[in-house]
Phi, psi and omega in degrees: 000135182288162182294324171297323176287323176296316180294325181287324176297317180297319180293322177295320179298316173299319180292312179295320175294317182288321182295311184295313184297317182296315183294326176297309180301318182292325181295315187285327186256019182300313178310319185288335176290320175299313180294321179299316183293324178289319178292326178290320181289322182304318182098154176289334186264005176300132177090358181236329180201179181281003187284343185286153192291325182220038181302336182283341184269310178205155179217113177247148179268354182169175177299323175295316175294324179294316172300316176298309183302310184294323179292320184285330190255330183243350185090143186298336177295337178298331175294345173250024177292132179085016184298332177303335184287354177301321180305333178278355188272341178296312180287332181294310184285335170302314178301318184295307185294321180294321177293315185297313183294325184286317175301321181292326182290315192267333177293142178285149179123341174098152187289347177254015176270124177306327184291320179297321173293320174297308179300318178299317176297321179292320183290322179294326178295313181299314179294319179295323185299335175303330177258322190284328185299309172307314181298317179303316178304307181300305185293323180284333172299314182293321179306313190271347182278147172280153182288154178085182177066221186262035184280165177291142186264359178165178183294318182292322181294325177296309178304314179297318182286328177293316183290319184287322183266341183231348178093171179292337181298324186294335182282343178247022174296131183091004184302310181295324176289334172297328175290320184285340177268306183275345170293305175299328178302300180302323178302328178270313186295308187295309179299321181291325176292320175294314180295326178293321176292322177297316179295318177298323177299312178302315182298320179274347176087011178276160188268359173200160180293337181289344182258010181290144178284158185304325181289336179284319173302315175303311184290316179304315181288318181296315177299313183293321179288325177301312177304308184293319179305311181301313185293329180263002183297321180304316179289331180290327176298319179292317184296316186293317178303314180295323186287330187272341183278146178162153186292350176272349181267111183298329183276357191278134172232014174243164182210060177294136176271342181193177178297317183293325176296317177302314182298317181295312184296318177304313182294321178297315185272328190240345187068191179303333181299331180296330177280347174266003180301134178072008185298314185294320175294321174302317182293317180290346172270301189288321186292310172299326179297315178297317171306313178288318181302299184292323176296313176300318178304309180302312186291318176297318179295323179297320183275331174290000000 
């Protein structure tokens, strides 16, 4: 078999493994993503003054209180608003993993080079965003709205209404910010994940990361993702606030004109605490999701 055929077969396997692993992770951790979005949009000053972004809509004291309140007042199904978008995560993650693994193989410097990991993550994020940004806009609009009234009736209704009332550009709102969130996230996560696995391999005495026991893969991914999620939370707050606002969203109460305007407004009304909104929920969404996705990816690749 030629090297080109081998590389092509490997790429197909990586896309299959990445798509399945990503969809599984997204589906399992979806409720925590809803909580994260609501806490970030709510703002740090909600419940204390009129400065919070959506203090009049809901006021949660933290992730546990948010889950309880949403379930009690709106029903547990509210935690799964926009769940239909999970099906779109498979092609997005397939693109991500294929782009990252291809970049690692093709970029000069070698597959174990942290600079290659960083560059591969940036490239993969840009490619993946072509699918994930519209999905994020649609799902987050549904996540943050209260039930009833003039709310979106489903993912297709949300997409149609956003397009008709705000144009195609609204579905790609936050595309640049997505690069500024997930680019640095990958810059932290991927090299740290690779280094953590290599450290675990040396600690356990195995001769390669492919022979690591499952618990070490899980621990490496959870630790790396937690660090990356916390560091990149401030920009994610800005991105989420911009993506959920729009005249088609009946629950929207903000009118930021740009990312810089949103950042200034958050700082002025909520202080630095505003940029930490939803950090705990984001960690408890992203870290288990990454743990599930990357560990499943590794396990699927071993079996494929």
